[in-house]
C-alpha positions as CSV (number, residue, x, y, z in Angstrom):
1,M,24.1,212.0,158.0
2,K,22.0,214.6,160.0
3,I,21.7,218.1,158.6
4,R,23.0,219.5,161.8
5,R,26.4,217.9,161.2
6,L,27.1,220.1,158.2
7,K,28.2,223.0,160.3
8,P,30.9,221.0,162.2
9,L,32.0,219.5,159.0
10,R,32.3,223.0,157.4
11,I,34.4,224.2,160.4
12,C,36.7,221.2,160.1
13,I,37.3,221.7,156.4
14,A,37.8,225.5,157.0
15,M,40.6,224.8,159.5
16,V,42.2,222.3,157.1
17,F,42.5,225.2,154.6
18,F,43.1,228.1,156.9
19,V,45.8,226.9,159.3
20,P,48.3,225.7,156.6
21,T,47.6,228.8,154.5
22,A,48.3,231.1,157.4
23,F,51.4,229.1,158.2
24,L,52.7,229.7,154.6
25,F,53.1,233.4,155.5
26,L,54.3,232.8,159.1
27,D,56.8,230.0,158.5
28,I,59.9,232.0,159.6
29,W,61.8,228.9,160.5
30,E,61.5,227.4,157.0
31,I,60.4,224.0,158.2
32,G,58.8,223.0,155.0
33,A,55.4,224.6,154.8
34,R,55.8,225.6,151.2
35,T,56.4,222.0,150.0
36,F,52.6,221.5,149.9
37,S,51.7,225.0,148.7
38,D,50.6,223.8,145.2
39,H,47.9,221.6,146.6
40,L,46.9,224.1,149.3
41,L,46.5,227.1,147.0
42,F,45.0,225.1,144.1
43,F,41.4,226.3,145.1
44,Q,42.2,230.0,145.7
45,F,39.9,231.6,143.1
46,V,41.7,234.7,141.7
47,P,45.3,233.3,141.7
48,S,44.1,230.1,140.1
49,A,42.1,231.9,137.4
50,L,45.0,234.2,136.5
51,K,47.3,231.2,136.3
52,F,44.9,229.3,134.1
53,L,44.4,232.3,131.7
54,N,48.1,232.6,131.1
55,H,49.0,228.9,131.2
56,P,46.0,226.7,130.7
57,A,46.6,223.4,132.5
58,V,44.8,221.0,134.8
59,G,47.0,222.1,137.7
60,A,45.7,225.6,137.4
61,A,42.0,224.8,137.0
62,G,41.2,225.1,140.7
63,F,38.9,228.1,140.0
64,M,36.8,225.8,137.7
65,V,36.3,223.4,140.6
66,V,35.2,226.3,142.7
67,L,32.7,227.5,140.1
68,I,31.2,224.0,139.7
69,T,31.0,223.6,143.5
70,V,29.2,226.9,143.9
71,F,26.8,226.0,141.1
72,M,26.0,222.8,142.9
73,F,26.0,223.7,146.6
74,G,26.1,227.5,146.9
75,R,29.0,229.7,148.2
76,V,30.8,227.0,150.2
77,Y,34.0,228.5,148.9
78,C,33.5,231.7,151.0
79,S,32.9,229.8,154.2
80,A,35.2,226.8,154.0
81,I,38.1,227.7,151.6
82,C,38.7,231.4,151.3
83,P,41.2,232.4,154.1
84,L,39.9,235.9,154.4
85,G,36.3,234.6,154.8
86,I,37.4,232.2,157.5
87,F,39.4,235.0,159.2
88,Q,36.3,237.2,159.3
89,D,34.4,234.3,161.0
90,L,37.2,234.1,163.6
91,I,37.0,237.9,164.3
92,S,33.2,237.7,164.5
93,R,33.4,234.8,166.9
94,F,36.0,236.6,169.1
95,F,33.9,239.7,169.6
96,S,30.8,237.6,170.2
97,N,32.6,235.7,173.0
98,R,34.0,238.9,174.3
99,E,30.5,240.4,174.8
100,K,29.4,237.2,176.6
101,N,32.5,237.3,178.9
102,R,32.0,241.0,179.7
103,G,28.5,240.3,180.8
104,E,26.9,242.8,178.5
105,K,23.2,242.9,178.2
106,K,21.9,240.1,176.0
107,R,20.7,241.3,172.7
108,S,18.0,239.7,170.7
109,G,20.7,238.7,168.3
110,R,24.0,239.8,166.8
111,Y,22.7,240.1,163.3
112,K,19.5,240.9,161.5
113,Y,18.3,240.9,157.9
114,S,19.6,243.8,155.8
115,A,18.7,244.8,152.3
116,P,21.2,243.8,149.6
117,R,23.5,246.7,148.6
118,N,23.4,245.6,145.0
119,L,24.4,248.9,143.5
120,L,27.6,249.0,145.4
121,R,28.3,245.3,144.9
122,Y,27.9,245.2,141.2
123,T,29.6,248.5,140.7
124,V,32.7,247.1,142.4
125,L,32.6,243.9,140.4
126,I,32.1,245.6,137.0
127,A,34.8,248.2,137.8
128,T,37.2,245.5,138.8
129,L,36.5,243.5,135.6
130,L,36.7,246.5,133.3
131,L,40.0,247.7,134.8
132,F,41.5,244.2,134.6
133,F,40.6,243.6,131.0
134,S,41.8,247.1,130.1
135,G,45.3,246.1,131.3
136,T,45.5,247.2,135.0
137,G,44.9,244.9,137.9
138,L,45.1,247.6,140.6
139,L,41.6,247.2,141.9
140,L,41.7,243.4,141.7
141,N,45.0,243.4,143.6
142,L,43.5,245.6,146.3
143,L,40.2,243.7,146.7
144,D,41.2,240.1,145.9
145,P,40.5,238.2,149.2
146,F,43.5,235.9,149.1
147,S,45.9,238.8,148.3
148,S,44.4,241.0,151.0
149,F,44.8,238.1,153.5
150,G,48.4,237.6,152.4
151,R,49.3,241.3,152.7
152,F,48.3,241.8,156.3
153,F,49.7,238.4,157.3
154,S,53.0,239.2,155.6
155,N,53.2,242.8,156.7
156,L,51.6,242.7,160.1
157,F,51.5,239.2,161.6
158,R,54.8,237.9,160.3
159,P,56.8,240.7,161.9
160,L,55.1,240.0,165.2
161,V,56.1,236.4,165.0
162,I,59.7,237.4,164.2
163,T,59.7,239.8,167.1
164,L,58.5,237.1,169.6
165,N,61.0,234.7,168.1
166,N,64.0,237.0,168.4
167,L,63.0,238.0,171.9
168,G,62.5,234.4,173.0
169,T,65.6,233.0,171.4
170,P,68.1,234.4,174.0
171,M,65.8,233.1,176.8
172,A,65.7,229.6,175.2
173,E,69.5,229.6,174.8
174,A,69.9,230.5,178.5
175,I,68.1,227.4,179.6
176,G,70.0,225.2,177.1
177,V,67.4,225.0,174.3
178,H,69.0,225.7,170.9
179,A,66.1,224.8,168.6
180,F,65.4,228.4,167.8
181,Y,67.5,231.1,166.1
182,R,67.3,234.7,165.3
183,V,65.6,235.6,162.1
184,Q,66.5,238.5,159.8
185,W,64.1,241.4,159.9
186,P,62.1,242.1,156.7
187,V,62.3,245.3,154.8
188,Y,59.2,247.4,155.4
189,A,57.4,249.3,152.6
190,S,55.4,252.1,154.1
191,L,52.7,252.0,151.3
192,S,52.2,248.2,151.6
193,L,52.1,248.4,155.4
194,G,49.6,251.2,155.2
195,V,47.3,249.3,152.8
196,A,47.5,246.2,155.0
197,L,46.5,248.3,158.1
198,V,43.6,249.9,156.3
199,T,42.4,246.5,154.9
200,L,42.7,244.8,158.3
201,G,40.9,247.7,160.0
202,T,38.1,247.7,157.4
203,V,37.6,243.9,157.4
204,G,37.9,243.7,161.1
205,W,35.3,246.4,161.8
206,M,32.9,245.0,159.3
207,S,33.3,241.5,160.7
208,A,33.0,242.5,164.3
209,R,29.9,244.6,163.8
210,H,28.2,243.1,160.7
211,G,29.6,239.6,160.0
212,R,30.1,239.0,156.3
213,L,29.3,242.5,155.2
214,Y,32.7,242.8,153.4
215,C,32.1,239.7,151.4
216,N,28.7,241.0,150.3
217,T,29.7,244.6,149.4
218,L,33.4,245.1,148.6
219,C,34.7,241.6,147.6
220,P,34.4,241.1,143.8
221,V,34.9,237.3,144.2
222,G,32.0,237.1,146.7
223,T,29.8,239.1,144.3
224,L,30.7,236.9,141.3
225,L,30.1,233.7,143.2
226,G,26.9,235.2,144.5
227,V,25.6,235.6,141.0
228,I,26.3,231.9,140.3
229,S,24.8,230.8,143.6
230,K,21.5,232.2,142.5
231,F,21.3,229.2,140.2
232,S,22.8,226.6,142.5
233,L,21.1,223.2,142.5
234,V,21.0,222.9,146.3
235,K,20.0,225.8,148.4
236,I,19.1,226.7,152.0
237,R,15.4,227.5,152.2
238,I,12.7,228.0,154.8
239,D,9.7,225.7,155.1
240,K,7.1,228.4,155.5
241,E,4.5,226.0,157.0
242,A,6.9,224.8,159.7
243,C,8.5,228.1,160.5
244,R,7.1,229.9,163.6
245,S,9.1,233.1,162.8
246,C,11.0,232.8,166.1
247,G,13.9,234.8,164.5
248,R,16.8,232.6,165.7
249,C,18.1,231.9,162.2
250,E,18.0,235.6,161.3
251,H,19.8,236.6,164.4
252,L,22.6,234.1,163.7
253,C,23.0,234.8,160.0
254,K,26.3,236.6,159.6
255,A,25.4,237.4,155.9
256,G,22.2,239.1,156.9
257,C,20.3,237.2,154.2
258,I,17.5,235.6,156.1
259,D,14.2,237.6,156.3
260,V,11.9,236.0,158.9
261,K,9.0,238.3,158.0
262,T,8.8,237.0,154.5
263,K,10.4,233.7,155.3
264,T,12.9,233.9,152.5
265,V,16.7,233.4,152.1
266,D,18.7,235.6,149.8
267,T,20.8,232.9,148.2
268,D,22.8,235.5,146.4
269,R,24.4,236.6,149.7
270,C,24.2,233.3,151.6
271,V,27.7,232.0,152.3
272,S,26.6,228.5,153.2
273,C,27.9,228.5,156.7
274,F,25.0,226.2,157.9
275,N,24.6,228.0,161.2
276,C,20.9,228.5,160.6
277,L,20.4,224.7,160.1
278,C,21.7,224.0,163.6
279,V,19.8,226.7,165.5
280,C,16.2,226.2,164.1
281,P,14.1,224.4,166.8
282,D,11.4,223.3,164.3
283,Q,13.7,222.1,161.5
284,A,12.1,224.6,159.3
285,M,15.5,225.5,157.7
286,V,16.2,222.9,155.0
287,Y,19.0,222.3,152.6
288,Q,17.3,221.1,149.4
289,Y,17.3,220.8,145.7
290,D,16.0,224.0,144.2
291,F,13.3,222.4,142.0
292,Q,12.3,219.5,144.0
293,P,10.5,219.7,147.4
294,S,12.6,218.1,150.1
295,F,10.0,217.9,152.8
296,Q,6.4,217.1,153.4
297,I,4.2,218.3,156.3
298,N,1.9,215.9,158.0
299,N,-1.5,217.5,158.5
300,Q,-1.8,215.9,161.9
301,P,-0.7,218.4,164.6
302,G,2.2,217.7,166.8
303,Q,4.0,215.5,164.2
304,K,7.5,216.4,163.2
305,I,8.5,217.2,159.6
306,R,9.9,214.3,157.7
307,H,12.4,214.8,155.0
308,R,12.3,212.8,151.8
309,K,15.1,210.8,150.3
310,E,16.0,213.7,148.0
311,S,17.2,215.8,150.9
312,V,19.2,213.0,152.3
313,R,20.9,212.4,148.9
314,S,21.7,216.1,148.5
315,R,23.4,216.2,151.9
316,R,25.3,213.1,151.1
317,N,26.5,214.5,147.8
318,F,27.5,217.7,149.5
319,V,29.6,215.8,152.1
320,L,31.2,213.6,149.4
321,A,32.1,216.7,147.3
322,L,33.7,218.5,150.2
323,A,35.4,215.3,151.3
324,A,36.8,214.8,147.9
325,G,38.2,218.3,148.0
326,S,39.8,217.7,151.3
327,F,41.3,214.4,150.0
328,G,42.8,216.3,147.0
329,L,44.3,218.8,149.4
330,A,46.0,216.0,151.3
331,A,46.8,214.1,147.9
332,G,69.3,230.8,155.7
333,R,69.5,230.0,159.3
334,G,72.8,231.4,160.2
335,H,74.5,234.7,159.3
336,A,78.1,234.9,158.1
337,A,80.5,237.0,160.1
338,P,80.8,240.5,158.8
339,E,83.6,241.0,156.3
340,M,86.3,243.6,156.6
341,L,85.5,246.2,153.9
342,P,87.6,249.3,153.2
343,V,86.4,252.4,155.0
344,Q,85.2,255.0,152.6
345,V,86.9,258.3,153.0
346,R,85.2,260.4,150.3
347,P,81.4,260.2,149.7
348,T,80.4,259.3,146.2
349,T,78.9,262.0,143.9
350,I,77.6,260.2,140.8
351,P,74.1,258.7,141.1
352,E,73.1,255.4,139.7
353,K,71.2,255.5,136.4
354,K,68.6,252.7,136.9
355,T,66.2,252.7,133.9
356,S,64.0,249.8,135.1
357,P,63.1,247.9,138.3
358,L,63.9,244.2,138.6
359,S,61.1,241.6,138.6
360,P,61.8,238.2,140.1
361,P,63.4,235.4,138.1
362,G,60.7,233.5,136.2
363,S,58.5,236.5,135.6
364,I,59.6,236.6,132.0
365,S,59.0,240.4,131.6
366,I,57.8,243.3,133.6
367,A,54.7,243.8,131.5
368,R,53.7,240.2,132.0
369,Y,54.5,240.3,135.7
370,N,52.5,243.5,136.2
371,A,49.5,241.9,134.5
372,I,49.4,238.7,136.5
373,C,50.8,239.5,140.0
374,T,48.1,240.2,142.6
375,A,50.6,241.4,145.3
376,C,49.7,238.7,147.8
377,H,53.3,238.9,149.1
378,L,53.6,235.1,149.5
379,C,57.0,235.3,147.7
380,V,58.1,238.1,150.0
381,S,57.4,236.0,153.0
382,A,59.1,232.9,151.5
383,C,62.2,234.6,150.1
384,P,65.1,233.3,152.2
385,S,67.5,236.2,151.4
386,R,64.7,239.0,151.9
387,V,65.7,240.4,148.5
388,L,62.0,240.6,147.4
389,V,60.2,243.7,148.9
390,P,56.9,245.3,148.1
391,S,57.3,248.1,145.6
392,V,55.7,251.6,145.9
393,F,55.4,253.0,142.4
394,S,58.4,251.4,140.7
395,F,56.1,249.5,138.4
396,G,53.7,252.4,138.0
397,L,50.3,252.8,139.6
398,S,48.9,249.6,138.3
399,G,51.8,247.6,139.8
400,M,51.6,249.2,143.2
401,M,52.8,246.9,146.0
402,Q,54.0,244.2,143.6
403,P,57.3,242.7,144.9
404,Q,60.5,243.9,143.3
405,M,64.2,242.9,143.9
406,D,65.8,245.4,146.3
407,F,69.5,244.8,146.7
408,D,69.7,247.1,149.7
409,A,67.9,244.3,151.6
410,G,69.9,241.4,150.2
411,H,70.8,239.6,147.0
412,C,69.2,236.8,145.1
413,N,70.8,233.5,146.0
414,Y,72.3,231.9,142.9
415,D,70.7,228.4,143.4
416,C,67.4,229.6,145.0
417,T,64.1,229.0,143.2
418,V,61.7,229.5,146.1
419,C,59.6,232.4,144.7
420,S,59.1,230.7,141.4
421,N,57.8,227.5,143.0
422,I,55.5,229.1,145.4
423,C,53.7,231.8,143.3
424,P,50.0,230.9,143.2
425,S,49.0,233.1,140.3
426,G,51.7,232.1,137.8
427,A,53.2,235.6,137.7
428,I,56.5,233.9,138.6
429,L,56.8,230.7,136.6
430,P,58.7,227.7,138.1
431,L,62.4,227.5,137.3
432,T,64.8,224.7,137.6
433,V,68.1,225.6,139.3
434,E,70.0,225.2,136.0
435,K,67.6,227.5,134.2
436,K,67.6,230.0,137.1
437,R,71.4,230.2,136.9
438,L,71.2,231.5,133.3
439,T,68.1,233.8,133.7
440,Q,69.3,237.4,133.4
441,V,66.9,239.7,135.2
442,G,69.3,242.7,134.9
443,V,72.9,243.7,134.2
444,A,75.5,245.1,136.5
445,K,76.8,248.6,135.7
446,F,80.1,249.9,137.1
447,I,80.8,253.6,137.9
448,K,84.6,253.9,138.3
449,E,84.4,257.4,139.8
450,N,82.4,256.1,142.7
451,C,84.7,253.1,143.5
452,V,87.0,253.4,146.5
453,V,89.8,252.1,144.4
454,Y,89.5,255.3,142.3
455,T,88.6,257.8,145.1
456,D,90.6,256.5,148.0
457,N,93.5,254.6,146.2
458,T,92.8,251.4,148.1
459,N,91.9,247.9,147.0
460,C,88.4,246.5,147.7
461,G,87.1,243.6,145.6
462,A,83.9,243.0,147.6
463,C,81.7,243.0,144.5
464,S,83.9,240.4,142.7
465,E,83.9,238.2,145.8
466,H,80.1,238.1,145.9
467,C,79.6,237.5,142.2
468,P,78.6,233.8,141.7
469,T,79.4,233.9,137.9
470,K,82.5,236.1,138.1
471,A,80.8,238.5,135.7
472,V,82.4,241.1,138.0
473,H,86.1,240.4,138.1
474,M,89.2,242.4,139.1
475,V,91.6,243.7,136.6
476,P,94.9,245.6,137.1
477,Y,94.6,249.3,137.7
478,L,97.4,251.9,138.0
479,N,96.5,255.0,140.0
480,A,97.9,258.5,139.6
481,A,100.7,257.8,142.1
482,G,101.9,254.8,140.1
483,R,100.5,252.3,142.7
484,K,99.4,249.0,141.3
485,L,95.8,248.2,142.3
486,V,92.9,246.1,141.0
487,I,89.6,247.5,140.0
488,P,86.2,245.8,139.0
489,E,85.3,245.1,135.4
490,V,81.9,243.7,134.3
491,D,81.3,241.0,131.7
492,E,77.6,241.7,130.9
493,N,77.2,238.5,128.8
494,I,77.5,236.2,131.9
495,C,75.9,238.6,134.4
496,V,72.5,237.3,135.7
497,G,71.6,240.4,137.8
498,C,71.6,238.6,141.1
499,G,72.7,241.8,142.9
500,G,75.5,240.3,145.0
501,C,77.8,243.0,143.8
502,E,75.4,245.9,144.5
503,H,74.6,244.5,147.9
504,A,78.2,244.1,148.9
505,C,79.4,247.5,147.5
506,P,80.4,249.7,150.5
507,T,80.3,253.1,148.9
508,K,77.7,255.7,150.0
509,P,75.5,257.5,149.2
510,F,75.8,256.2,145.6
511,R,77.1,252.7,144.9
512,A,80.0,252.2,142.5
513,I,78.3,249.1,141.0
514,Y,74.5,248.6,140.6
515,V,72.1,246.4,138.7
516,D,69.9,247.8,136.1
517,G,66.8,245.7,135.4
518,N,65.9,244.1,132.1
519,I,62.4,245.0,130.8
520,E,62.3,241.5,129.3
521,H,64.4,238.8,130.9
522,K,67.3,237.4,128.8
523,T,69.4,234.3,128.9
524,A,73.0,234.8,130.0
525,R,75.9,232.9,128.7
526,K,77.2,230.1,130.8
527,P,80.3,231.1,132.8
528,K,83.5,229.3,132.1
529,E,84.5,226.9,134.7
530,K,88.2,227.0,135.7
531,K,89.8,223.6,135.8
532,M,91.5,222.6,139.0
533,E,95.2,222.1,138.6
534,K,96.2,218.5,139.2
535,D,98.8,218.0,141.9
536,T,101.5,215.7,140.6
537,G,103.8,216.0,143.5
538,D,104.3,213.2,146.0
539,D,104.8,215.6,149.0
540,F,102.1,216.3,151.5
541,P,100.3,219.4,150.3
542,F,100.9,221.1,153.7
């Protein structure tokens, strides 16, 4: 296999990872993208490492595969697997083509060698590690490349797709195409939206002007893998005797790590994109074992450089490793009609007393959830009922932007386990439907003085109708005028905190029933099932 084929191979593998990963966040039609999420997200470094640290298992050891690959072949993770790295390449390519199309004056090259900003790089890495091991993952959440990618796809690009879908659906229906349907709008969190915009602006500007500058300055994963790549077995190097210092490789290096003057490659910052291997007219750029010469120069002038068998083997091993990774990768539509709820006459006056926010089912406890969740917002994108929304400071500063259950937006479906099955970091552990039905994330609390039955002397029952376990049920109530009504009562033992009651309660500004979160999730009692009465009559039931 020729060395020039490494770049096309890298691009193909990058698309194999990037397109499905992006679709995980953009799958508004729920056509099954999350069914292969475990295999796809296995190699994402930070989520995999966090998952392994909390639940060591082979299925969570993707970060180890990445470390071994980087030690052998350099930072191929940054160029072929990391979605944010690939996204930067797409931005850089877009602006490069834009300059050509606009007929701008041709420059000597888009990039040039730049001195490593080691003080900034290692300061960010050390600060991230220190904060993480001291108990707060705030800096890691903000700078983790997968989480950053997820946030601006979930907060910026997904709403754009929903807008186009909802605008195009009536047009499609007008011409007889009914394959599309309107999708519910997500709940926006201003802080999360602002962070996503700042991240996209920063990454976009750096990519458009300076290629992989973000990866080699602010990304802690890039810096960590760069340290390991210093000792990689196979590296990109310059054959100093064959190099004529034409500068083509330097002007194409988006990492700014090739210095033509000294004929050296800073392997610490090289992201192994292999662009330089394709552009060199003299084949002076070689991909070789670090401690074994991979080329020999014939002293006779005019003869081409011939590579030894070691170089061929290294390329074959690289291809096989990446091919194995690729092979391993391979191994609510409608809305119910609005219900007729009683019209509230008097506004409520007693505020809800929520003592704790609600973390998703499967997160075990808020402390554990805050320590592991990287706020990638994949669960927010995948949640079919839109009950998961990015928090502001509900979990404190360290838990900023981590998803919480917001029953203004919706309620947690009784049989749904989507978020627990798609979480890449293990912050939300997988749950079976049977276990999910008994996981108590919070408990419903009833404020009688806010209920329309008490304030307006009218029946309601919306909370009971939406309770899947019948923890909220109606009991007889006699008002001051002697009128017989029914009013809610809560059985906390069988309540799971799904929020169906709170979401359905029509009272404003304060609800008559709300869910207070459990700091540590509990197990609810199984609700009693009512037996169906047997019909012993012979007559037709109608």
